[in-house]
C-alpha positions as CSV (number, residue, x, y, z in Angstrom):
1,M,0.0,0.0,0.0
2,N,1.3,3.5,-0.9
3,V,0.4,6.3,1.4
4,K,0.9,9.9,0.2
5,L,1.8,12.5,2.8
6,D,2.7,16.2,2.7
7,A,5.3,17.4,5.1
8,T,7.2,20.6,6.0
9,K,10.8,21.0,7.1
10,R,11.2,21.7,10.8
11,V,13.8,23.5,12.9
12,T,15.6,21.3,15.4
13,G,17.3,22.1,18.6
14,K,15.3,22.7,21.8
15,K,12.8,20.1,23.0
16,S,10.3,22.9,23.4
17,I,10.1,23.2,19.6
18,N,8.9,19.6,19.2
19,K,6.6,20.0,22.2
20,Q,5.0,23.1,20.6
21,A,4.7,21.2,17.3
22,R,2.7,18.4,19.0
23,K,0.4,21.0,20.6
24,D,-0.2,22.4,17.1
25,G,-1.3,19.0,15.9
26,L,1.9,17.9,14.2
27,I,4.2,14.9,14.5
28,P,7.9,15.5,14.5
29,A,9.6,13.0,12.1
30,I,12.8,12.5,10.1
31,I,13.6,11.0,6.7
32,Y,16.8,9.0,6.7
33,S,18.7,8.4,3.5
34,S,21.9,6.4,3.1
35,G,24.9,8.6,2.7
36,K,22.9,11.8,3.2
37,E,22.0,14.0,6.2
38,G,18.5,13.2,7.6
39,I,15.6,15.6,6.7
40,N,13.8,16.8,9.8
41,I,10.1,17.2,9.0
42,S,6.7,17.7,10.6
43,I,3.5,15.9,9.4
44,N,-0.1,16.6,10.2
45,R,-1.2,14.2,13.0
46,A,-4.9,13.9,12.0
47,V,-4.1,13.2,8.4
48,F,-1.4,10.7,9.2
49,I,-3.5,8.8,11.7
50,Q,-6.4,8.5,9.3
51,K,-4.1,7.0,6.6
52,Y,-2.0,5.0,9.0
53,R,-5.1,3.1,10.3
54,K,-5.8,1.9,6.8
55,T,-2.4,0.3,6.7
56,I,-2.6,-1.8,9.9
57,G,-1.6,-5.4,9.2
58,E,-0.2,-4.4,5.8
59,L,3.2,-3.3,4.5
60,A,3.0,0.4,3.7
61,F,5.2,2.7,1.6
62,Y,5.1,6.4,2.4
63,D,5.5,8.8,-0.4
64,I,6.4,12.0,1.5
65,T,6.5,15.3,-0.4
66,V,8.7,18.0,1.1
67,D,9.2,21.4,-0.7
68,G,8.1,19.9,-3.9
69,E,10.3,16.8,-3.8
70,T,8.8,13.3,-3.1
71,Y,10.7,10.7,-1.1
72,T,9.5,7.0,-1.2
73,T,10.0,5.6,2.3
74,I,9.0,3.0,4.8
75,M,8.5,3.5,8.5
76,K,11.5,2.2,10.3
77,D,10.8,3.3,13.9
78,R,8.3,5.2,16.0
79,Q,8.0,6.6,19.5
80,I,4.6,6.1,21.2
81,H,3.6,7.9,24.3
82,P,3.1,5.3,27.1
83,V,-0.2,6.7,28.3
84,S,-1.9,8.6,25.5
85,R,-0.6,6.1,22.8
86,E,0.0,9.1,20.5
87,F,2.8,9.2,18.0
88,M,5.7,11.3,19.5
89,H,8.2,10.8,16.7
90,I,8.6,8.8,13.5
91,D,11.7,7.6,11.6
92,F,11.2,7.1,7.9
93,M,13.8,5.4,5.7
94,E,14.1,6.4,2.0
95,L,14.2,3.6,-0.5
96,H,16.8,3.7,-3.3
97,T,16.8,1.7,-6.5
98,G,19.5,-0.9,-6.5
99,Q,20.2,-0.6,-2.7
100,E,19.1,-3.4,-0.4
101,I,16.9,-2.7,2.6
102,T,16.0,-4.7,5.7
103,L,12.5,-4.6,7.1
104,E,9.8,-6.6,8.8
105,I,6.8,-7.8,6.9
106,P,3.8,-9.9,8.0
107,I,3.4,-13.6,7.5
108,N,0.0,-14.7,6.0
109,Y,-0.9,-18.2,6.9
110,V,-3.3,-19.9,4.5
111,G,-4.8,-23.3,4.1
112,E,-6.2,-25.6,6.8
113,A,-3.9,-28.0,8.6
114,P,-5.0,-31.6,8.6
115,G,-3.9,-31.8,12.2
116,I,-6.6,-29.3,13.2
117,K,-9.3,-31.5,11.5
118,A,-7.9,-34.4,13.6
119,G,-8.6,-32.5,16.8
120,G,-5.3,-30.7,17.2
121,S,-4.7,-27.1,18.0
122,L,-2.7,-24.6,15.9
123,D,0.0,-22.5,17.6
124,I,1.3,-19.7,15.4
125,I,4.9,-18.8,16.7
126,E,6.0,-16.2,14.2
127,R,3.7,-13.6,12.8
128,K,6.3,-11.3,11.2
129,M,9.6,-11.9,9.4
130,E,12.6,-9.7,8.9
131,I,13.8,-9.7,5.3
132,S,16.5,-8.1,3.2
133,C,16.0,-7.3,-0.5
134,L,16.0,-4.6,-3.1
135,P,13.0,-2.2,-3.0
136,K,11.6,-3.6,-6.3
137,D,11.5,-7.1,-4.7
138,I,9.8,-6.2,-1.4
139,P,6.7,-8.5,-1.0
140,E,3.7,-7.2,0.8
141,E,3.7,-10.4,2.9
142,I,5.1,-13.9,3.1
143,T,2.5,-16.5,2.4
144,V,2.8,-19.8,4.3
145,D,0.7,-22.8,3.5
146,L,-0.5,-24.9,6.5
147,S,-2.2,-27.6,4.4
148,N,0.5,-30.2,5.0
149,L,0.7,-29.7,8.8
150,N,-0.4,-32.9,10.6
151,L,-0.9,-33.7,14.3
152,G,2.3,-33.0,16.3
153,A,4.1,-31.5,13.3
154,T,6.1,-28.3,13.3
155,L,6.5,-26.0,10.3
156,H,10.0,-24.7,10.0
157,F,11.4,-21.9,7.9
158,S,13.2,-24.5,5.8
159,D,9.8,-25.9,4.8
160,I,8.6,-22.8,3.0
161,E,9.4,-21.2,-0.3
162,M,10.6,-17.7,-0.2
163,P,10.0,-15.1,-3.0
164,A,12.9,-14.7,-5.5
165,N,15.7,-12.4,-4.4
166,V,14.4,-12.1,-0.8
167,N,16.5,-13.2,2.1
168,S,15.4,-13.7,5.7
169,S,17.2,-13.5,9.1
170,F,15.5,-16.7,10.2
171,S,17.6,-19.8,10.5
172,E,16.5,-23.0,8.7
173,E,15.4,-24.4,12.1
174,T,13.2,-21.5,13.0
175,A,9.7,-22.8,14.0
176,L,6.9,-20.9,12.4
177,A,3.8,-22.9,13.5
178,V,3.0,-26.1,15.4
179,V,0.0,-28.3,15.5
180,H,-0.3,-29.8,19.0
181,S,-2.0,-33.1,19.5
182,P,-5.1,-33.1,21.7
183,S,-3.2,-34.8,24.6
184,S,-0.3,-32.3,24.6
185,S,-2.8,-29.4,24.4
186,E,-4.6,-30.8,27.5
187,D,-1.3,-31.3,29.3
188,N,-0.3,-27.7,28.5
189,A,-3.6,-26.5,29.8
190,E,-3.3,-28.5,33.0
191,E,0.3,-27.2,33.6
192,E,-0.8,-23.6,33.1
193,E,-3.7,-24.2,35.5
194,E,-1.3,-25.8,38.1
195,E,1.1,-22.9,37.8
196,A,-1.7,-20.3,38.2
197,V,-2.9,-22.1,41.4
198,A,0.7,-22.3,42.7
199,E,1.1,-18.5,42.3
């Protein structure tokens, strides 16, 4: 998903400047670019939140226009207020053709595991994956098929097929999902109940 945002350059220095910007309904942010000095910007909070909510659960690219120039970026980091949950600051990373980037993308599990039909319970261990690739090869998600997962089976990273030219930080042994047998599920539940009583 591509999100278009307008931004203005902001003056840096005193903390009071950012504080005032937030009072004015702005979010302080920065656009990082490899080999260049970061561009300090402010974006309209209401507009950003409205568009951000539409991207939840998806990979989003932010096309940010500053002084007539547009930068294609992804959100690399964000600071959230612990009480109000408002955005305090956002770090955007500019994407460059021919230059690899590392980012997290969601894992989309599809298909029904035979082990579930047999009475087992599915345990999803990893819901996101860190990948490295060129901007042109960034997938919106990694699709993982569960249709071969039987009772007691574990789906490892080595069992899935990655998109071309996309690398992951996961090792071959990284477990993505498990189908627990009915007995093991009951045992786990009993253990959790015993631990709760002991506490």
